[in-house]
Steps between C-alpha positions, in 0.01 A plus 500: 500500500629851415568700814332840508694779680300700752332800344689752710837363381422495128752702305319434172210720612737799478644416157317680220791573266865398454604821676353364824764225501795737519487561876463135599774304670614158374306343788185686398548404135518133606173535686347675198614209280317260731183710488510522121535123476197464722301733276608322181421153636159595637403691185612240248325229703177683409571633150755256362820631347876459477593412855834322529702742286358803680578355842861470390513857367401692817838601642679598182199708392505685834876552468465642148235751609705582809810590295349639180231764452207372294341635285794736433711189470338247267434139600435269203363155584551193285189278473356717775357219712749580779374858554249457786724658766571784259127556460431492873758770584419725202155609610291193415498338844138591571389355164711188521196294601366563146802324344412342163129572550280675243561877536768428762879525479692283255731218599766660278652851467255743344572870432126573518516414871808686610780731392736243652417253219634570152392209278215249497700179504416134546747328267865428567839627377374852418629713790863547394403624153235731645746632756764556229255715307413698814861558607591612146206740497606625843847582371367672190266711718785565751293372792648408837341167590586134537345215305474160667382181320385214722537169316423144608746222433244332271462812288875531457491178296293669227680603183376860519671540839832387356461734204447787743797398719722494193388849401532632855859380513562678171350841584605497870196684634446572871252219557454285809374144453368306796498128429252329733624142511257283697663174396733386779744319268785742581698377800474725806863443591605674179250777567661610827843556346349660193297741714815604687695559177221703347470722806855602419446520125196734519642715779537859371841543662623175340390613155662844543830348613482239225453768232792706633717189522422406138592852384827476691590160350431629147767770544769247586725336235302214347209621714232379262648152504515499881140617518388218273678246723330642809160487331563139399576420864181673617292310242658168601417567864139580411483187281586293805274669751223683317238337272449818299783493252254488208367841593850637565609387153198681353617818673246488783634513856378199696417520872391197695356262575341674798245372749175653370342490846778684686373858507822646636712338231257593225484866606880529522541341158234713331649818650841412361392400150286813479827698488671300227345671193566198278320174409480275804314179578415423862439127543276424798391161630144473629285215623182452303205486741697632798298545817214264418565131564279354228637735234859431601440125472314524165611823329378382158147435623486843662667681212160597356269390776127445515329631814601280793452433871780681684512247783516187287637623166221319319366663183134596471474382139182416319451126476520336164753413232650800321606500136858500629420182695359340185816595311719361778327162492480473121861592431605216733274259311656613173844454650426136572345448153779659297866522606548792259268726704704759691390795714657846500424800718659834593541509881138391564490122565258544790274761339469312171434164665821335381645414842368144496619442144845622613501250788388206282703581186793711620704429188215635281422814699677833428469819701709761318448772760328835442595495132200441274694574183748228583217261591339537157813467286633221724172316436540558126832316519337209682217485243750505217639171626165324537401584856154633585550803725203632699599854596296610802516878546242750618332685215632836620858372504497330159478856359865535595596235245300623200799526266618151590154353434497663158861448392611184677174300512245613240745584222660157549151341535611306809241314713548685826188485719437826691282457808387846601384497859319801653358598159235770527434703813712381793335727756695657784843523329352749257605640161859374506373143533169486311555257213277670245728551200620149407223432246574826318877471484513127420209477255675669211816286515522249212492130596361574849196305623295664780249312713317533830279257694143547616557298821748281685419180310546666161823654627643154568385385154671799338826443687503141373412609145779759496763236565504380142433829319789571262488879523523760778189523713387697802222414744369764742317436826383723787589537866190339646334175600440288191133471408303199380299531175454128450125564444597651164687184393844476341577465131827366368776758466580582139739779401309823437155354572254664739224330698130591485358475852147618426293558187305824481364786291528877459826528698824299508750521787856387428693456828867425554661320793404622848202692365314187379378416851381856563323512163334167578358647820395819318315291238290339773378850591446590134286193450284603796440822307397307188828545312668188362855567375752282331786433740837409353815398690768631262777283646749651252577868455735394222422341268139607520218271396405737216256258340292459815516870588379607156226238496353607835554874449305491174194370689481766775457874533746547784842346564662534844859401581623465858862464608708575809762684302560827322224585253760678289670222310286232663307207363178703480669753276608216269141374480368851425754541221414157359128586485573835339723344236231245412223761484296369795289786637438373853550751782820411689563566871850425630522451877840488671764721654487863373806692379623605843688358797270339757561577869539249782211344686337162549461312173120479514478871584702586191306262275176659616642848447591405142170331422643147486291321767190298416263776611682777316545291182125431505424870536733607219372233261138587582573870440663447160210274388246761606688774320517289184130422511414870546716589202 
């Protein structure tokens, strides 16, 4: 159970801005860290959210705000899911209970909320590039401010982060990188010596003396040679004792590793690097889930947590098998059936449901880290040699590998199977994580096959069918409990063929994937009103069943398409274009995600807001029919 400090002793009550930290002692900062952890645990237990990473980020966030002066100094967060402490001490404490709720505060940085946030960010490996742009702009505007990029060790594996590090080393801008390493693979015995050496290295007096000494050596006979020898010795010493030689060779001063929960050490280090005026990386070690037993023991489970019971650590999840659960079970079945089936993911074995496959078939499971581009092209290489890679990546993250899908998979016509979890509206993670664009940006790629299931049973059928498809294909599925539409029956899967679920007249509704179940419920209401529509489960967004679509559309006055994806570039737009090209005069209504970013909130709340629940679909279909009849 989380201990609650007595009300009279709460320091957090007095913290309304980063400035309020400046007068606190180290002892008071430690107490504040405890109170912030209490607030984060109790809030996330109700709202859900990124728990374990935020519990590990409390002390270094306090130390940064203690030393630097936000918003004058700019803090740029990578991924952004480790920013809860930052939010609490930058004026959002009293709204923290609204975390990830509709009209509440976001779980990620958001400039619309606070001047202390500078980018909306929920993807990885972006912070260093963003910070480089800001520090360059600062210099061009002759502004006196510091720029600090906070990067997780997972994000540093992304190619974009390495591109930015390479450029930073080239242009030598005054940029501070804080590497939050919550993987305890680095030995603590090395850390103690390294911390001692770096206290000397970043000390202002040391750097002044060093500079004067170097100038003196240069003036001596053969001074440049002597200086090179001394530098070689310094580099050799750091090679032995410091794990940051990569950064040093790039021209970025390395400091660390440092205990990311030692406030005194963190404050001293940040004060010293603040004075360096050159690229520097501060490597801090944190414990993911620190301060909450269940999160410390299972940091992966509490990385993006459902609401839970604080005392037991048990999640308050809805009962039922999710689409991710269906995928997890089916991919294992396929692994037993065919030894060429392999599974690939990008740092998300738990979230994508591949953990059990990894345990059963370790030699056929590949987690490439937070590097979606590498995952896709790596899978292309496997497919080239006859393997059948199922690439499980969230819809929002597959966007990061668009070029690789086009160039390395579709252009080569390789049978990589993309399994796009969290397709559609994901709910509380908001616009950075809604998977609403995959239909639009994959549909126009030659050789690509796009499909989506109406329920859990059809999902399993599609996963099996994909195994032997000889071209690239992508299946999308939502973040929700899988439904059961067995009352509609199941037809055999044939490439590019849709399924008629109900015969009708006057109006035809073509639904794709997750929207089939909601349309089916809406049709029940329509029938009560005397309207009997055709209902078609499209199954494929590409290739479309053009023959069936044209046949049905020619018999009705109104055609409605429903998808949980962007209307612009979506399957409904393709159907409308098809009917226009063939001269069919039916009125067309496309339902889906409008051309704007959708905020965070519970999934059902957002679907209702967008007119994609059974009740709202019924109302919109009824309205368009009435308008057509009046015309």
